[in-house]
Backbone as a ProteinNet text record, in pm:
[ID]
protein_1_A
[PRIMARY]
XXXXXXXXXXXXXXXXXXXXXXXXXXXXXXXXXXXXXXXXXXXXXXXXXXXXXXXXXXXXXXXXXXXXXXXXXXXXXXXXXXXXXXXXXXXXXXXXXXXXXXXXXXXXXXXXXXXXXXXXXXXXXXXXXXXXXXXXXXXXXXXXXXXXXXXXXXXXXXXXXXXXXXXXXXXXXXXXXXXXXXXXXXXXXXXXXXXXXXXXXXXXXXXXXXXXXXXXXXXXXXXXXXXXXXXXXXXXXXXXXXXXXXXXXXXXXXXXXXXXXXXXXXXXXXXXXXXXXXXXXXXXXXXXXXXXXXXXXXXX
[TERTIARY]
-9408.5	-9454.9	-9507.7	-9415.9	-9513.5	-9618.8	-9707.4	-9822.9	-9765.9	-9854.7	-9792.1	-9908.7	-9921.5	-10001.2	-9998.5	-9892.4	-9879.1	-9882.3	-9914.3	-9905.5	-10025.5	-10013.1	-10118.5	-10133.7	-10248.7	-10256.2	-10334.6	-10286.3	-10356.1	-10433.3	-10428.6	-10492.9	-10426.3	-10416.8	-10352	-10360.7	-10526.2	-10575.6	-10728.9	-10809.6	-10952.2	-11029.8	-10969.6	-11031.2	-11018.8	-10887.5	-10890.1	-10988.6	-11030	-11133.9	-11275.1	-11294.1	-11409.3	-11429.8	-11308.1	-11330.8	-11337.6	-11246	-11253.3	-11386.9	-11442.5	-11550	-11657.5	-11681.6	-11746.8	-11743.3	-11613.4	-11594.9	-11631.8	-11636.9	-11733.4	-11854.7	-11951.5	-12052.2	-12118.1	-12022.5	-12079.8	-12092.2	-12195.7	-12209.2	-12137.8	-12054.4	-11986	-11967.6	-11992.8	-11997.3	-11834.8	-11825.5	-11663.9	-11642.3	-11749.2	-11739.8	-11700.1	-11798	-11796.7	-11640.2	-11587.2	-11464.7	-11355.4	-11340.7	-11259.6	-11249.9	-11342.3	-11345.9	-11271.9	-11334.4	-11302.2	-11151.5	-11068.6	-10925.7	-10903.7	-10899.3	-10841.5	-10844.4	-10947.8	-10963.5	-10820.2	-10814.2	-10698.2	-10596.5	-10554.8	-10424.2	-10374.7	-10480.8	-10437.5	-10498.8	-10520.7	-10564.4	-10632	-10731.6	-10841.3	-10981.2	-11023.5	-11207.1	-11254	-11369.4	-11435.8	-11612.1	-11672.9	-11793.3	-11898.3	-11959.4	-12079	-12213.1	-12280.2	-12431.7	-12500.1	-12657.3	-12746.1	-12889	-12977.5	-13084	-13066.7	-13168.1	-13149.8	-13106.2	-13077.4	-13085.1	-12994.6	-12915.7	-12845.2	-12700.9	-12662.1	-12520.7	-12443.2	-12445.7	-12351.4	-12263.1	-12341.6	-12257.2	-12206.3	-12231.2	-12203.6	-12041.5	-12026.1	-11867.9	-11794.2	-11796.2	-11696.8	-11669.2	-11772.3	-11749.2	-11709.6	-11711.1	-11655.8	-11485.6	-11468.9	-11340.3	-11251.6	-11314.5	-11234.8	-11201.9	-11293.2	-11281.1	-11195.8	-11193.5	-11078.5	-10930.2	-10918.6	-10794.6	-10768.6	-10859.7	-10814.8	-10733.3	-10827.7	-10835.6	-10942.8	-10931	-11026.5	-11121.9	-11278.1	-11407.9	-11419.9	-11407.4	-11472.1	-11574.8	-11680	-11755.1	-11854.9	-11849.8	-11904.7	-12056.1	-12121	-12282.3	-12358.5	-12351.8	-12375.7	-12552.2	-12549.9	-12717	-12730.1	-12851.1	-12861.1	-12831.6	-12734.5	-12669.2	-12565.7	-12463.5	-12391	-12233.7	-12188	-12098.2	-11927.9	-11851.8	-11698.2	-11696.8	-11728.2	-11741.3	-11788.2	-11882.4	-11944.5	-11888.6	-11793.1	-11744.4	-11560.5	-11539.1	-11367.1	-11330.7	-11351.1	-11292.4	-11418.8	-11418.2	-11495.4	-11411.8	-11382.4	-11319.4	-11404.3	-11358.2	-11438.6	-11468.7	-11553.7	-11549.5	-11584.6	-11654.3	-11657.9	-11528.8	-11443.8	-11330	-11243	-11239	-11146.9	-11192.6	-11299.4	-11350.9	-11299	-11296.6	-11235	-11116.6	-11035	-10884	-10875.1	-10945.3	-10901.8	-10917.2	-11020.1	-11034.6	-10908.5	-10874	-10781.5	-10626.4	-10614.9	-10469.6	-10494.6	-10632.8	-10613.1	-10525.2	-10503.2	-10421.5	-10263.4	-10231.7	-10090.5	-10007.4	-9864	-9769.9	-9790.2	-9853.3	-9821.1	-9855.6	-9830	-9847.2	-9973.1	-10053.1	-10157.4	-10118.8	-10024.2	-9988.8	-9958	-9897.6	-9896.9	-10018.1	-10124.1	-10269.9	-10351.4	-10316.6	-10385.4	-10328.5	-10194.3	-10159.5	-10196.1	-10210.4	-10272.7	-10378.1	-10493.5	-10649.1	-10668	-10555.9	-10594.7	-10496.2	-10457.2	-10377.3	-10480.3	-10420.5	-10499.7	-10582.9	-10533.1	-10624	-10757.4	-10785	-10907.8	-10965.5	-10908	-10952.8	-11062	-11170.7	-11235.7	-11229	-11165.9	-11172.5	-11302	-11327.5	-11464.3	-11410.8	-11517.7	-11454.7	-11369.1	-11342.2	-11248.9	-11107.2	-11099.7	-10981.1	-10916.8	-11012.3	-11016.4	-10902.8	-10973.3	-10933.7	-10794.9	-10714.6	-10616.1	-10502.4	-10552.8	-10457.3	-10422.1	-10490.5	-10474.5	-10327	-10302.1	-10130.5	-10081.3	-10111.6	-10075.8	-10105.1	-10235.9	-10246.2	-10373.1	-10348.9	-10457.5	-10636.4	-10687.4	-10857.1	-10922.5	-11033.5	-11159.4	-11246.7	-11236.4	-11309.2	-11454.6	-11565.3	-11685.9	-11735.3	-11790.8	-11861.9	-11987.3	-12065.7	-12204.4	-12308.5	-12373.3	-12507.3	-12452.8	-12355.5	-12269.2	-12410.2	-12467.8	-12563.3	-12669.7	-12699	-12753.9	-12683.4	-12556.9	-12484.5	-12485.2	-12473.3	-12496.1	-12348	-12377.3	-12272.2	-12133.9	-12162.2	-12046.8	-11983.5	-12028	-11943.7	-11880.8	-11968.5	-11881.7	-11774.7	-11781.7	-11677.8	-11544.7	-11570.3	-11435.2	-11413.4	-11489.1	-11470.5	-11379.2	-11394.3	-11318	-11193.7	-11193.5	-11048.6	-10954.6	-11048.5	-10981.1	-10904.9	-10985.9	-10972.9	-10826.7	-10814.8	-10705.8	-10589.2	-10564.4	-10457.3	-10446.7	-10549.9	-10529.6	-10479	-10514.8	-10461.5	-10614.3	-10564.3	-10655.3	-10602.7	-10637	-10582.1	-10669.3	-10625.1	-10692.6	-10608.7	-10687.7	-10623.9	-10546.1	-10580.2	-10479	-10392.2	-10380.6	-10291.5	-10202	-10232.8	-10175.4	-10218.1	-10143.1	-10185.5	-10167.8	-10259	-10225	-10253.9	-10133.9	-10125.1	-10171.2	-10203.9	-10238	-10096.8	-10119.4	-9959.1	-9983.3	-10096.1	-10144	-10281.7	-10266.7	-10387.4	-10485.8	-10629.4	-10705.6	-10774.4	-10812.1	-10931.7	-11035.7	-11105.9	-11225	-11315.4	-11442.1	-11584.3	-11667.9	-11703.7	-11822.2	-11967.6	-12097	-12210.6	-12277.4	-12404	-12480.1	-12623.6	-12724.7	-12870.7	-12914.9	-12826.1	-12856	-12973.6	-13003.7	-13120.7	-13134	-12984.9	-12929.2	-12800.6	-12762.3	-12655.4	-12534.4	-12416.1	-12348	-12238.2	-12156.1	-12063.5	-11986	-11979.9	-11839.9	-11720.1	-11650	-11526.2	-11519.2	-11615.1	-11606.7	-11608.9	-11684.2	-11718.2	-11546.1	-11511.7	-11371.1	-11273.6	-11289.3	-11177.8	-11162.9	-11300.5	-11320.1	-11336.5	-11323.3	-11325.9	-11511.6	-11610.2	-11750.9	-11802.7	-11889.3	-11959.8	-12101.6	-12211.3	-12354	-12388.7	-12430.7	-12495.5	-12645.4	-12666.3	-12799	-12872.7	-12961.2	-13061.1	-12986.8	-12994	-12913.9	-13044	-12978.1	-13094.7	-13125.6	-13204.8	-13263.2	-13123.2	-13034.4	-12941.4	-12857.6	-12826.2	-12749.7	-12812.3	-12933.4	-13028.3	-13017.1	-13064.8	-13075.4	-12919.4	-12818.3	-12716.7	-12703.3	-12752.6	-12718.9	-12812.8	-12926.5	-12999.5	-12943.5	-12879.8	-12815.9	-12693.3	-12628.1	-12477.8	-12557.1	-12635.7	-12683.3	-12768.2	-12841.7	-12925.8	-12899	-12790.7	-12782.1	-12863	-12960.8	-13059.7	-13183.4	-13204.7	-13317.9	-13348.1	-13474.2	-13524.5	-13517.1	-13435.3	-13462.9	-13582.6	-13672.6	-13816.4	-13867.2	-13828.7	-13865.4	-13781.3	-13646.1	-13573.1	-13627.1	-13650	-13650.4	-13806.7	-13902.9	-14046.2	-14015.8	-13934.3	-13929.8	-13860.8	-13731	-13664.7	-13745.3	-13803.7	-13933.2	-14004.4	-14054.4	-14184.5	-14136.5	-14017.8	-13933.1	-13926.3	-13842.1	-13807.8	-13938.5	-14058.5	-14168.6	-14222.8	-14205.2	-14254.3	-14173	-14061.2	-13995.5	-14009.8	-14071.8	-14110.9	-14257.9	-14341.5	-14446.2	-14388.1	-14464.2	-14409.3	-14462.3	-14379.8	-14368.4	-14285.1	-14337.6	-14222.3	-14109.8	-14113.6	-14018.7	-13971.5	-13907.4	-13900.4	-13771.2	-13799.1	-13755.5	-13625.2	-13544.1	-13363.7	-13352	-13213	-13189.2	-13198.1	-13188.6	-13209.2	-13365.4	-13434.1	-13583.1	-13594.5	-13551.7	-13548	-13527	-13366.6	-13341.7	-13403.1	-13443	-13533.3	-13655.6	-13726.4	-13856.7	-13836.2	-13745	-13657.6	-13655.9	-13598.1	-13564.2	-13689.6	-13787.8	-13913	-13988.1	-13986.6	-14067.9	-14030	-13869.1	-13805.5	-13823.7	-13824.4	-13896.6	-14031.2	-14102.9	-14261.5	-14263.9	-14107.2	-14155.8	-14222.6	-14209.7	-14282.6	-14133.8	-14186.6	-14100.5	-14138.3	-14250.8	-14297.3	-14399.7	-14409.2	-14502.6	-14641.1	-14765.6	-14900.1	-14935	-15011.4	-15139.9	-15153.3	-15180.5	-15214.7	-15085.5	-15002.7	-14870.7	-14804.6	-14824.4	-14752.9	-14858.2	-14960.1	-15061.7	-14971.7	-15017.2	-14960	-14825.2	-14716.4	-14575.1	-14543.2	-14642.9	-14603.7	-14542.8	-14561.3	-14493.2	-14314.8	-14280.5	-14134.8	-14080.7	-14175	-14130.3	-14142.6	-14298.1	-14342.3	-14323.6	-14303.8	-14298.8	-14355.6	-14488.4	-14613.3	-14724.9	-14818.5	-14956.6	-15009.5	-14898.4	-14953.4	-14912.8	-14775.7	-14713.7	-14756	-14807.9	-14886.7	-15028	-15096.4	-15202.1	-15154.3	-15040	-15023.7	-14963.6	-14929.7	-14880.7	-15036.3	-15111	-15218.8	-15293.9	-15306	-15365.6	-15322.3	-15178.5	-15145.3	-15144.6	-15215.3	-15237.4	-15127.3	-15184.5	-15033.2	-15043.6	-15178.4	-15176.8	-15086.4	-15116.6	-15068	-14909.7	-14856	-14748.1	-14673.7	-14726.7	-14659.8	-14672.5	-14751.1	-14770.5	-14630	-14621.1	-14510.8	-14563.8	-14677.4	-14759.6	-14770.9
1925.7	2034.3	1949	1993.9	1946.9	2046.9	2003.4	2056.5	2083	2186.7	2276.1	2268.2	2199.3	2177	2271.4	2355.9	2461	2581.1	2613.4	2742.5	2823.2	2956.4	3050.1	3091.4	3163.7	3228.5	3118.4	3112.4	3005.4	3084	3005.6	3043.9	2978.4	3069.3	3016.7	2911.2	2916.6	2815.4	2821.9	2754.6	2718.3	2871.8	2930.5	3070.3	3172.5	3176.6	3252.5	3205.1	3103.1	3052.3	3105	3098.4	3184.3	3327.7	3355.1	3531.4	3567.2	3507.8	3522.7	3533.1	3449.8	3391.2	3484.3	3542.5	3635.2	3787.8	3780	3936.3	3936.6	3817.4	3836.3	3805.7	3778.6	3831.1	3670.3	3561.2	3380.2	3387.6	3369.2	3276.8	3132.7	3105.4	2969	2915.3	2805.2	2736	2635.3	2615	2563.6	2432.5	2358.5	2211.6	2254.9	2324.7	2346.8	2402.8	2527.2	2578.8	2491.2	2391.4	2289.8	2209.5	2179.4	2099.7	2159.3	2304.4	2415.9	2420.5	2432.7	2450	2335.4	2191.4	2086.8	2061.7	2127.8	2105.5	2210.9	2331.6	2417.9	2360	2303.8	2235.5	2103.1	2044.2	1875.5	1894.7	2012.4	2025.2	1909.1	1881.8	1771.3	1821.2	1754.9	1843.1	1819.8	1892.9	1903.9	1857.7	1785.8	1757.3	1795.9	1915.4	1959.2	1920.2	1815.9	1777.9	1827.4	1834.3	1919.1	1974.2	1989.2	2031.2	2181.1	2178.5	2333.1	2438.7	2537	2690.5	2697.5	2590.9	2616.5	2691.2	2715.2	2833.5	2705.3	2629.9	2524.6	2584.5	2629.2	2682.9	2833.8	2892.1	3010.9	2998.4	2854.5	2860.3	2842.3	2808.7	2804.4	2951.6	3030.7	3203.1	3238.7	3240.7	3312.3	3261.1	3121.1	3043.4	3135.5	3138.4	3219	3375.2	3429	3574.2	3569.6	3476.6	3446.9	3414.7	3370.3	3310	3413.6	3526.5	3593.9	3515.2	3469.6	3371.9	3357.8	3296.3	3313.4	3177.4	3179.1	3099.4	3063.8	2913.7	2877.5	2771.2	2775.3	2694.4	2612.2	2507.6	2368.9	2361.3	2400.7	2364.1	2229.9	2130.5	2015.1	1983.1	1897.5	1871.5	1755.2	1666.1	1541.4	1567.2	1480.6	1456.3	1536.6	1603.5	1687.5	1559.9	1626	1549.6	1582.3	1544.6	1540.7	1698.3	1688.1	1820.3	1948.8	1928.1	2063.2	2065.2	2013.4	2030.2	2048.7	2003.3	1981.9	2080.2	2053.2	2119.2	2089	2182.8	2159.6	2205.6	2161.3	2243.9	2295.3	2453.8	2522.1	2490.9	2377.6	2339.1	2446.1	2531.3	2623.8	2703.3	2739.5	2790.1	2715.4	2567.6	2460.6	2473	2474.1	2455.5	2577.7	2708	2817.9	2825.2	2745.4	2729.6	2640.5	2518.9	2423.4	2482.3	2580.6	2639.9	2726.8	2799.7	2901.2	2833.4	2700.6	2627.4	2535.5	2517.3	2421.9	2423	2498.7	2564.2	2588.9	2559.7	2589.6	2458.9	2489.8	2341.9	2245.8	2297.8	2216.4	2080.5	1991.4	1868.7	1831.6	1741.5	1719	1699.7	1669.6	1643.4	1789.2	1878.7	2025.7	2100.2	2070.8	2118.7	2064.4	1952	1877.9	1956.6	1943.7	2022.8	2143.8	2232	2359.2	2334.1	2290.3	2303.5	2235.7	2157.3	2076.3	2158.3	2277.7	2354.4	2425.5	2495.5	2558.8	2716.6	2753.3	2856.9	2815.7	2665.1	2644.1	2563.7	2588.2	2485.2	2555.5	2549.3	2593.8	2562	2602	2543.4	2568.8	2466.2	2476.5	2447.7	2422.5	2486.4	2394.4	2264.6	2178.3	2191.9	2203.8	2235.5	2367.5	2466	2600.6	2607.4	2511	2514.2	2446.5	2315.3	2310.9	2369.9	2453	2538.4	2668.4	2678.5	2836.5	2828.4	2993.6	3001	3089.4	3159.4	3223.4	3192.1	3125	3040.8	2960.7	2870.9	2770.8	2841	2827.9	2855	2767.2	2844	2731.4	2677.7	2579.5	2491.2	2449.3	2514.9	2451	2382.7	2194.8	2117.3	2113.3	2202.3	2238.9	2148.4	2096.1	2013.5	1896.5	1792.8	1683.8	1569.9	1571.7	1454.4	1470.5	1587.3	1586.6	1516.1	1529.6	1422.5	1308.3	1200.7	1078.5	1003.4	875.3	803	804.4	772.1	824.6	949.3	1048	1180.9	1175.5	1119.4	1148.7	1019.7	941.8	838.4	901.9	1001.3	1049.5	1180.7	1229	1348.6	1292.9	1158.6	1097.6	1056.4	1036.3	1022.3	1130.9	1239.1	1380.9	1415	1419	1458.2	1359.1	1253.6	1158.3	1219.7	1250	1324.6	1426.6	1497.1	1643.1	1657	1592.3	1608.9	1528.6	1567.6	1562.2	1519.5	1391.6	1379.4	1459	1488.1	1535.6	1449.2	1363.6	1301.8	1360.9	1474.4	1553.8	1633.7	1646.7	1724	1661	1576.4	1477.5	1510.8	1466.4	1500.7	1654.2	1721.4	1846.9	1818.3	1861.2	1823.5	1992	1964.3	2116.9	2143.1	2283.2	2352.3	2409.8	2422.4	2442.2	2335.9	2259.4	2193.7	2251.7	2284.9	2356.3	2333.3	2434.3	2414	2352.3	2234.8	2165.9	2162.1	2231.1	2221	2148.1	2054.9	1995.3	1993.5	2037.3	2017.5	1944.3	1902.3	1755.5	1791.7	1827.3	1847.3	1684.3	1600.6	1427.9	1391.2	1436.7	1375.4	1241.7	1196.2	1055	1051.9	911.4	870.7	882.4	939.4	965.1	844.9	797.5	691.3	660.1	576.8	570.9	592.7	560.1	624	727.2	834.2	964.4	1022.2	970.2	1016	961.4	879.2	878.2	954.5	1001.9	1117	1256.6	1266.3	1395.6	1381.9	1555.3	1525.2	1579	1518.6	1544.8	1615.8	1681.4	1754.9	1782.4	1771.6	1773.3	1919.1	1990.4	2130.8	2090.8	2118.8	2124.4	2245.3	2262.6	2371.3	2389.9	2565.6	2638.6	2639.8	2670.9	2679.5	2811.4	2861.9	3004.6	3115.7	3100	3170.1	3209.1	3099.2	3079.7	3182.4	3126.3	3189.9	3350.9	3327.2	3510.6	3604.1	3543.9	3592	3630.1	3512.6	3506.9	3632.8	3624.3	3757.7	3889.3	3901.9	4040.1	4045.9	3941	3972.9	3999	3976.4	3967.6	4085.1	4110.2	4223.3	4338.9	4380.9	4499.6	4586	4622.1	4724.1	4665.4	4558.7	4509	4534.7	4561.2	4550.6	4428.3	4467.8	4310	4212	4304.4	4245.6	4153.9	4241.6	4202.2	4051.8	4083.4	3959.3	3834.1	3864.2	3776.1	3693.5	3767.5	3716.2	3626.2	3668	3617.9	3479.5	3488.1	3345.6	3238.3	3316.1	3183.6	3130.8	3207.5	3171.6	3079.3	3119.7	2997.2	2877.9	2894.7	2775.1	2685.1	2758.1	2672.2	2599.9	2656.1	2602	2480.3	2480	2361.9	2237.2	2282.6	2134.9	2131.8	2157.8	2085.9	1980.1	1940.5	1800	1861.7	1920	2000.5	1888.9	1907	1884.4	1904	2054.5	2128.3	2238.9	2234.5	2305.1	2413.6	2527.4	2663.2	2651.8	2697.1	2711.4	2843.5	2877	2987.5	3095.1	3042.9	3177.3	3204.9	3114.9	3168.4	3266.6	3230.1	3288.8	3475.2	3461.1	3614.4	3684.5	3588.4	3625.5	3700.2	3639.6	3685.5	3841.4	3796.7	3923.9	4043.3	4011.9	4130.9	4203	4087.7	4154.8	4238.6	4183.4	4256	4394.7	4411.8	4526.8	4631.6	4558.8	4634	4680	4638.8	4687.1	4737	4812.2	4893.8	4830.7	4705.6	4639.7	4601.1	4656.4	4647.2	4524.1	4441	4334.8	4244.2	4140.1	4056.4	4035.4	4032.1	3982.7	3914.4	3866.7	3730.3	3785.1	3899.2	3965	3950.8	3996.6	4012.3	3865.8	3821.4	3665.5	3635.3	3633.1	3553.2	3626.6	3750.1	3828.2	3780.4	3746.5	3706.4	3580.3	3504.3	3344.1	3278.1	3356.6	3290	3305.6	3380.7	3390.4	3281.7	3207.2	3115.6	2970.4	2979.1	2840.4	2832.4	2728.1	2700.7	2606.2	2557.6	2487.7	2538.1	2511.5	2534.4	2418.6	2314.4	2231.2	2226.5	2299.8	2317.6	2464.2	2544.4	2654.3	2633.4	2545.5	2486.2	2418.1	2332	2277.2	2401.9	2493.3	2602.9	2688.8	2708.5	2782	2696.5	2527.9	2447.8	2443.1	2465.3	2458.3	2575	2687.8	2847.3	2933.7	3036.7	3106.5	3201	3240.5	3314.2	3233.6	3078.5	3036	3007.6	3011.9	3002.6	3136.9	3254.1	3358.3	3415.3	3305.7	3305.1	3225	3147.6	3041.5	2910.2	2880.9	2782.1	2669.3
18278.3	18357.8	18501	18601.8	18735.9	18823.1	18831.1	18901.3	19035.2	19098.5	19211	19298.7	19455.5	19511.2	19588.3	19627.5	19700.7	19664	19557.7	19503.4	19543.2	19581.3	19559.2	19746.3	19758	19889.9	20012.2	20106.3	20179.2	20335.1	20389.3	20578	20688.1	20763.1	20905.5	20963.9	21003.3	21080.2	21080.6	21136.2	21117.6	21131.1	21235.2	21312.9	21193	21129.6	21016.4	20897.9	20858.9	20787.7	20821.4	20932.7	21027.4	20975.3	21067.8	21018.7	20854.2	20789	20669.1	20594.6	20609.5	20575.6	20603.2	20718.3	20783.7	20760.7	20715.3	20675.9	20511.3	20475.3	20332.1	20318.4	20439.1	20470.3	20485.8	20502	20504.9	20637.2	20715.8	20849.3	20857.5	20884.7	20846.1	21007.8	21048	21161	21187.7	21273	21299.5	21201.8	21220.1	21179.9	21002.1	20955.1	20800.2	20768.5	20853.7	20847.5	20865.8	20938.3	21000.6	20821.7	20764.3	20655.7	20524.8	20522.2	20437.7	20444	20566.5	20595.9	20566.8	20618.6	20562.6	20409	20346.9	20193.2	20133.6	20174.1	20137.6	20164.4	20307	20360	20234.7	20267.4	20179.8	20050.9	19998.6	19860.2	19823.2	19880.4	19840.7	19800.5	19735.6	19705.8	19852.5	19851.2	19939.5	19904	19923.8	19871.4	19982.5	19943.8	20060.6	19983.8	20081	20051.6	20140.3	20103.9	20184.9	20091.1	20151.8	20092.7	20016	19883.2	19836	19891.5	19873.1	19945.2	20056.9	20074.6	20240.9	20217.7	20064.4	20085.9	20037.4	19993.4	19956.4	19856.2	19738	19592.3	19670.1	19762.1	19828.2	19886.6	19918	19989	19881.8	19783.3	19684.2	19628.3	19623.7	19598.4	19695.6	19814.8	19912.8	19940.7	19913.8	19907.9	19833.8	19686	19564.7	19642.6	19703.9	19719.5	19860	19952.6	20088.1	19995	19888.6	19890.4	19742	19702.7	19634.4	19480.2	19440.4	19300.5	19267.5	19125.2	19031.8	19066.9	19055.2	19077.8	18927.3	18866.9	18771.8	18801.3	18740.4	18754.2	18640.1	18732.5	18611.6	18651.7	18592.2	18657.5	18577	18667.4	18604.1	18569	18501.7	18460.9	18354.1	18346.7	18298.5	18154	18117.5	17960	17945.9	18038.6	18079.8	18012.1	17872.5	17847.1	17824.8	17830.5	17811.4	17733.3	17601.9	17520.5	17590.8	17667.3	17723	17854	17908.3	18036.6	18014.1	17938.6	17899.1	17811.7	17676.6	17553.2	17419.6	17314	17224.1	17099.6	16973.1	16882.4	16799.7	16768.2	16693.2	16537	16534.9	16364.4	16266.5	16267.2	16203.3	16131.7	16271	16247.3	16155.5	16216.9	16147.3	15981.7	15968.3	15838.1	15742.3	15791.4	15713	15698.1	15822.5	15800	15678.3	15683.4	15572.2	15455.4	15419.2	15272.5	15244.6	15358.3	15337.2	15296.8	15345.3	15322.1	15221.9	15174.5	15041	14959.1	14920.8	14780.9	14863.5	14966.4	15006.6	14979.2	15000.2	15009.5	15155.3	15210	15358.2	15337.3	15375.3	15380.2	15464.2	15453.9	15544.4	15691.1	15718.8	15855.4	15898.8	15827.1	15882	15883	15787.2	15795.7	15912.2	15943.8	16062.3	16189.6	16193.9	16346.1	16366.6	16241.6	16234.3	16307.1	16236.5	16246.1	16414	16451.6	16598.6	16703.1	16671.6	16775.2	16823.4	16928.2	17062.7	17009.9	16878.6	16818.4	16801.7	16770.2	16745.5	16827.2	16983.2	17107	17183.7	17219.2	17303.1	17417	17545.9	17676	17747.9	17786.6	17901.1	18011.1	18134.8	18280.3	18332.8	18306.1	18352.9	18304.4	18147.2	18121.1	18179.8	18191.2	18216	18366.8	18441.5	18570.4	18608.5	18511.2	18508.3	18448.7	18380.2	18304.3	18344.4	18480.6	18514	18502.1	18497.8	18482.9	18577.4	18683.3	18804.4	18922.6	18931.4	19077.9	19077.1	19164.8	19167.3	19170.6	19076.8	19085.1	19219.2	19222.2	19264.1	19186.6	19152.7	19066.6	19132.8	19112.3	19132.4	19061.6	19108	19012.3	19080.1	19030.1	19082.3	19078.5	19169	19163.1	19091.6	19127.8	19040	19054.8	19137.1	19107.7	19016.9	18959.1	18844	18730.6	18734.5	18629.2	18621.6	18511.9	18499.6	18584.2	18570.7	18639.9	18554	18427.3	18318	18317.7	18353.2	18358.6	18506.3	18614.1	18784.7	18738.8	18668	18668.5	18585.8	18508.7	18435.7	18530.4	18610.9	18697.5	18827.5	18848.5	18949.6	18896.7	18774.6	18737.8	18713.6	18696.4	18645.5	18800	18903.3	19049.1	19102.6	19033.8	19081.2	19016.3	18900	18866.4	18780.6	18794.7	18751.3	18613.4	18555	18387.5	18302	18174.7	18074.3	17952.9	17862	17740.3	17629.2	17524.8	17444.2	17290.1	17209.1	17124.7	17047.6	16985.6	16868.2	16911.1	17091.4	17122.7	17238	17279.5	17382.3	17543.5	17629.8	17771.3	17834.2	17894.8	17947.1	18084.1	18168.1	18322.2	18396	18517	18591.2	18636	18595.3	18605.9	18769	18834.8	18987	19010.1	19119.2	19161.3	19189.5	19150.2	19208.9	19298.7	19374.5	19501.5	19454.9	19475.9	19417.6	19525.6	19485.7	19554.7	19474	19534.8	19470.9	19544.3	19481.7	19563	19518.8	19588.2	19578.1	19646.8	19586.1	19660.7	19697	19653.8	19706.6	19585.1	19487.6	19419.6	19385	19370.9	19360	19422.2	19491.3	19554.1	19444.1	19501.1	19442.9	19485.7	19365.4	19430.6	19531.7	19608.4	19710.1	19643.7	19547.1	19497.7	19511.5	19461.1	19472	19585.4	19648.4	19799.8	19878.4	19837.5	19877.9	19852.4	19746.6	19685.7	19749.8	19826.6	19899.3	20016.5	20099.3	20222.8	20177.8	20320.5	20307.2	20418.3	20404.1	20492	20434.9	20546.3	20521.2	20569.3	20492.9	20526.6	20574	20727.6	20782.2	20787.6	20803.6	20815	20956.7	20944.7	21040.1	21161.5	21292.9	21374.5	21386.9	21507.2	21496	21511.6	21634.2	21652	21520.4	21445.9	21323.9	21191.8	21199.6	21077	21125.9	21251.7	21285.4	21215.1	21245.9	21230.4	21066.3	21022.9	20867.7	20772.7	20843	20774.5	20834.6	20955.9	20975.6	20895.7	20872.5	20795.8	20652	20588.1	20420.5	20438.6	20530.5	20523.9	20634.2	20627.8	20755.9	20802.8	20681.9	20719.1	20784.6	20814.1	20853.7	20991	21002.3	21185.1	21227.8	21376	21453.3	21460.9	21488.6	21503.8	21408.8	21281.8	21140.5	21124.1	21141.4	21110.7	21218.7	21333.6	21424.4	21371.7	21362.4	21300.1	21169	21124.2	20965.1	20995.6	21067.7	21112.5	21171.7	21305.9	21356.8	21260.8	21184.5	21102.1	21005.8	20919.7	20843.6	20911.9	21004.4	21144	21139	21173.7	21190	21064.8	20967.9	20828.9	20771.8	20857.3	20791.9	20879.2	20977.7	21102.1	21035.8	20910.1	20877.2	20736.4	20721.1	20623.5	20482.2	20415.6	20288.7	20199.4	20047.3	19985.1	19924.9	19967.9	19970.9	20062.8	20164	20259.4	20226.5	20286.2	20257	20307.1	20228.8	20272.6	20330.8	20331.3	20385	20255.3	20194.9	20052.1	20027.9	20067.5	20065.9	20185.4	20282.9	20416.1	20363.6	20294.5	20241.8	20166.5	20087.6	19977.2	20032.6	20145.4	20224	20284.6	20353.8	20436.5	20353.9	20227.6	20140.8	20095.6	20062.5	19983.3	20074	20212.4	20321	20370.4	20344.5	20360.6	20247.1	20097.4	20009.6	20025	20070.7	20110.8	20203.1	20253.1	20395.3	20531.3	20537.6	20650.4	20763.2	20868.6	21011.2	21077.7	21046.7	21109.2	21045.8	21103.6	21010.9	21094.5	21004.8	21051	20943.1	20984.3	20888.9	20744.1	20755.1	20612.5	20521.3	20558.6	20469.4	20458.9	20521.4	20528.4	20429.7	20402.9	20306	20134.7	20147.6	20064.9	20005.5	20083.6	20042.9	20070	20068.1	20101	19996.9	19894.1	19731.5	19780.4	19855.1	19868.1	19917.9	20029.3	20122.4	20065	20007.1	19937.9	19786.3	19735.9	19575.5	19511.2	19569.9	19550	19582.1	19511.1	19577.7	19674.4	19655.5	19778.5	19910	19903.7	20016.5	20070.6	19995.8	20030.9	20128.6	20059.4	20154.5	20275.7	20277.9	20411.8	20502.6	20473.8	20570.3	20617	20519.1	20576.1	20632.7	20633.8	20709.9	20836.2	20868.3	21004.6	21061.9	21011	21087.8	21093.8	20998.8	20996.6	21102.7	21187.7	21295.3	21417.6	21418.2	21531.8	21507.1	21382.3	21367.8	21393.9	21351.3	21403.6	21542.8	21630.8	21778.7	21812.2	21740.7	21802.2	21840.3	21789.5	21870.1	21754.4
[MASK]
++++++++++++++++++++++++++++++++++++++++++++++++++++++++++++++++++++++++++++++++++++++++++++++++++++++++++++++++++++++++++++++++++++++++++++++++++++++++++++++++++++++++++++++++++++++++++++++++++++++++++++++++++++++++++++++++++++++++++++++++++++++++++++++++++++++++++++++++++++++++++++++++++++++++++++

């Protein structure tokens, strides 16, 4: 069976990526849009690195929407193994089948073929991605830096030929090569081999203008004054020496929380009351307070 790299919906150019993403509520700059466009056209994996909360995962979700295809997500974590990522056998169902077939006239080989058939195979994300029938899905390998080097080596092999070998069933080849998005928060350095296999893009904290645009796009009902005050304050917080600077996700969470409280503007009191939306540790909260909430609101 030949894999098809060109099946499925596509986009005309970089501008179409920009307009398509913005139509779906994601404000994308031209550099990232170009990387996404090339990933679509060349059918190469794209590796997105950057701090947490900057919309890396959302790129894959919006890309699936843009291409009108299915999103398949593999969430990586320490200790992730092949069974969790590719497939497992349904052992309980196999045991029941063995008992049922104990008294039949089937040969041992026939019984083995039956219990190691697709009926008993539990497909995990990577196998689901290469077995998509109608159109290439978007495969999101999220936070790949949390997996270990052994899994990374296997992933590299999969991205090279898009096929998986199951000892009891043989080799399964991709019917359609999926669009692959890998994300990393850079908790560890990924191998050069994996990076070479991918298009690479570093997602930086947005500037004031872009972050304002993101807030307006995601929270269309927000007051302009509140949006600007929130974004300016968060931008100031990022300039402090914090253990974890707030990402765009925190900006949006905070703005939404303030809207829920009926606030149309910021003052020192409401910042103190809602600082937990921005800061995620006691130490960072104290650093923000030490910098002076009133001074930061005044832009000093």
